[in-house]
N, C-alpha and C positions, 0 to 999 in steps of 0.2 A: 937537596935545591938550594938553589943558589939565593941569597936572600937580598932584597932589593935595597937601592943605593938610600941610607938615610936622607928623609927630607929634612929642610931647615925646619928650627923647632918650632918657629912661627906658624908652620903648616901643620903641625902635629894633632892640633884641638882648634884649629878653626879653618873655615871653608877659604878657597883662593880661586883666582880666576885663571884660565888655562893661559890665558894668553901674557898674563905676569910672570907665572911660574916659567914658561918658556924663555921669556925675555930675562931673567934671572938664572940661565944656565940649565934648568931641568931638560932633560930629552923627551921626546914625545915616547918612547918606550918607558920611560920610567912612570909618565904619568897615564899610559895604559896599565899600569901595576894593578894586581889583583887587592890590593891595601887598599886601594882609593874608591871611594864611593861617585857616583856622577849623578848627584840629584836633578842638576838642569844642564843642558847643553852649554858647555864651555866652562865650567865650574867641577872643581874637584874638593873631596873631604876625606879625610882620613876614616878608614872602615870603622875606626873604634871611637870615633865622635860619636855623640847622641843623636839619636834621631826624633827630635821633638818640633814642634810647631816654630817655637823660636828660632830652634836651627835651621829650621828648612827656609826660614825666612831670611837668615843671617845669609844663609847659600844665596839664596836669589838677588839678594844684595848685591853680589858679586857681579851682576850683570842688569840691575837696577836702570831704568831709561833715565835720562834727566827731568827730575821732575816727579818721577815716580813715586808711589806710596802704598802701603797695604790698606786695605780698605774691606768693607763688607762683613763677612762673617771671619774673615781674617783678624781685620781689627778687633772685632767683638772678643774673640777669644784671648786677645793678645791683651786687651782691658780687662778681660775678666767678666766681660757679659755674659750672661747665662744664655745658651741656646738650646733648641732641642737636639735632642742625642744624634739625629740623622746631620746635622750640621757640624756639630762639637767633634765627630769622628772623621768627617771629610777630610784626607790629606790634601785636596786641591789649595792652592794660595788664594788670595784674591790679590790683583794688583792694579792700579789703576793709573793712569795718565792725564795730565791735564789737557782738554780741549785746547787747539785742534790735534794734537799730537795722537798718532794711529796707535790702538791697541797693540800690546807684543802679541804675536803668537807663538805660545811654549808649552810645550807637553807638562802637565800637572799645573797649569797656571790658567786661572777665570782671568780676563784682562775685561777691562772697561776703559772709554776716555771719555772724561767727562768737566763738568764746569766746576772749579773749585778756586774759593778765596784762601789767601794766606792764614788768615785765624783759624781757618778749619783742619790745621794741618798740625800735628805735634810729633812728639818722637818719645820712643820708649826703648829703653837698653839699646839705644843708636838706633833704632827701626823707625822709619819715617813711615807715619800712620794718620789716618783721619783722626780728630779728637772723639771724643765718647758721643757729645750730640752728634755728630756731623753721623757720625757710624749708625749711630739709632735711626738716623733719616735713610741712610742707605738698607740697613734691614727692612725698610717697608716693602721692599720690592722682592723680598724671600718669605718672610714669617706672616702666620696669622695674627688676628688680634690678640689673641690668648698669650703668644710667645711675645709679642711685643710688648703686651701690657709688664710680663715678668721682666723683660729687660730694662723697661722704661722705671719699673719698681727699683730695682738696683743701682739705677745711675742716679734716682732722686731721693733715695735710702736720707734718714736723716742723720744718721751717723756717720756712715761710710761713703756716702754720694760724690757723684763729680759735679754734678749740676741741678738743678730744680725743673720744678713744671714749666714754668715760665720761660727757663734756660731751653727747653727741649721746643716749648712752642715757638722762640723767635729762631732757633735753627731751623725748623721745618717751615716757617715762614720764610726764610731766606734759601732755602734747599732748592734747587733748580730742576731735581727731577721730578716727574710726573708717575712713574710706576710705584704704586702702593701708597700713594698720599691718602687716598679715602682712608685705608685701613690705622695709617698714622693719625688720622685726623679722630679715628672712631677710637682707638688706644687712650691719646692725650686726655681725656676727662676722667679717664679710668684709673689713672695713676694714682698712687698713695705712698708717701714717704715712709711708712712703719712697716712693709711688707718683709718679712725676712728671708723668704725664701722664693724660689721660682715657684714650686708647688702650692706654696700657700696663694699667690698669687692668683694662679689658675684657680684654685678651689675659690675665692674671691669673687673672680669675675663669673664662675659657672652660678654662683648663689645670686648674684647682683642680676644676672641675664634670666635668672628665674623669678625676680620679683621678689627675693628675699631680701631687702635693702636695709633692714633694721641692723646690720653688721656693725661692730666693733671692732677696729685691726689692733692687734697686739694689745687688748683690754687688760686693766692693770687692777689686780685684786689683793685687799688687806683683809685677811681673815681675822675673825674674833681671838684669835690667839696670839694675833701680831705677825703673823707669816705674810712675805708678799710673793705675789705670783704674777706673770703674763701671759695672757693666753694669745694663742693664734688668730683665733677667730671668736668673737663673741657674741649671742642673743642675751643681750642684758636684762631685757624684761623677762623672760623666760628662765633666765639663769642657766644657758646651756653654753658651752663652751665646744668649739671644735680645734683638736690639735692633729697637725699633719703628725705622722710618725716615721721618719725618714731613717736609712739602716742607722744612723748613729745611734738611735735610741736601741740598739740592741746589744750594745755595748754595757757589760755588767753593772758598772757604778752608776752609768745611765740611766738602766733599767729602774735599777732599786730607788734611785730618786723620784722617777716618773711614777713609781708605785705608793709612796710615801704622799708626795704631791696629789695625787689622785684622790687618794682617801682624805686627806686634808680638806680639799673641795668639794667631795662629796659629803663632807659632816657638815658643811655649812649650806645644804641643799643645792649644789650645782650637778648639775649633769655634763660628764666629761665624754664627749664622742671622741673616739679617736681614729683616723682616716687614714689609710694607706695607698700606696702608687696604685694599687687594682682598682681601688673606688672611684680614682680618677678617672678609669677607662671606660667607667659605666655612669655619664653623669646622670641621663633620666634617673637611675636607679638609686643613685646617690642621693639627687633633691628630692625623691621621694621619700626617701627614707627619712631624711632629716625634716621634712616638713611633717613627716608622721611623730618625731619625736618633741618637737616644738608645740604640735597640736596636743600631745598628751600632756605636757607640761601646762598649758593654757588653759585645758580643762580641770588639771589637777589643782589649779590656783583658783579657778572659779570655785569649784566643787569647797575648797577650803574657806573660800569668803564667806560663803551662802550658809554652811553647814551650823548650826545653833550650837552652844556651848551645852555641855550637859555636865552634872555633878552630882554629887550625893547630897541629900539634905540631910 
C-alpha cells in the first residue's frame, strides 16, 4: 500500500482548516486520506492526535464564527467545574455567538445566540469561553438545584475558588437569560465556601432540605492527644461526623489512615458515619438513618446527664 504524502510538521499534532491546507498546496485527495479524522466539517486532524474535550474544542476553533466562544457545559468542563455524569460524558460541545448573529448549525455542536458583555469572556489554553461566573449562570438552564450548588461550591471554595458568593450574585443580576433563573436564585444562598467535593455538597443540601440544619461544614477537631482532624460534615452537639467515602478511600495507604483516624475519633466519643455513592441514591432512607443515629446520641446524652452517680461506701 502506498504511504500517504507526509503532512507539514505543524499539522501532525494540531487541527487545521481544510481551506488553509488547500491554499498551502495539499491536494483534495491527500486531505481525504485515512490517516486524517474529520471532527467537524471543514476541519482535519491527524488520526494519532488525542481525542479529548480540549482537542475537540481546538478543532472547532478552526471554524469558530467571529466573536464565538465555548459556553455552558463545555465551558464548565474546561474550567474544571463538576457536572453530573450525563453532562460530563456528552461529547457534543456548546458554542455561543453574540446576538444578533445566528447560531451555527454544525453536527456535534449545540449552538446558541446570546447577549454577552466583554467582561464575561475569557481564554483558557487559547480557547475563548465564558468566565466561570457567567458559565454558572448558563448552567441554570440545564442543571437541577443540587447540581448547581455543587458547581457553585466549587467556584466559591475558600482555597481554590475563582469567585465568591457575592460575585456569583452579581453575575446572576447581570445575566440576560431567563431559563433556569429560579433554580439559580434558589441555589445561591445554599452555597458554602468550605465544601470539598460535589458529593459533599449534595449530601449537605439533602440534609438541609430535610430540616437537619445544625450542620458544620469541614468541622475541625483537636483530640485530647493533640491530633487534628477535619470532618466533611458534623453535628457537633450530638458528636456525630458524616464522612463521604469516595473511591480514593479504597487506596491502601488512605484506607489505613482512615482506620486510625476513625478509632482516634471514636475514642473521644465521636460517632463516625461513613456514606457512599449508593447512599446518595436513596435520600429518604439515608436521612431516616441519620435521624435515628442523631436521636440515639441525644437519648444517650440525656440518660448520662440524669443517671445518679453511684459508688462504694
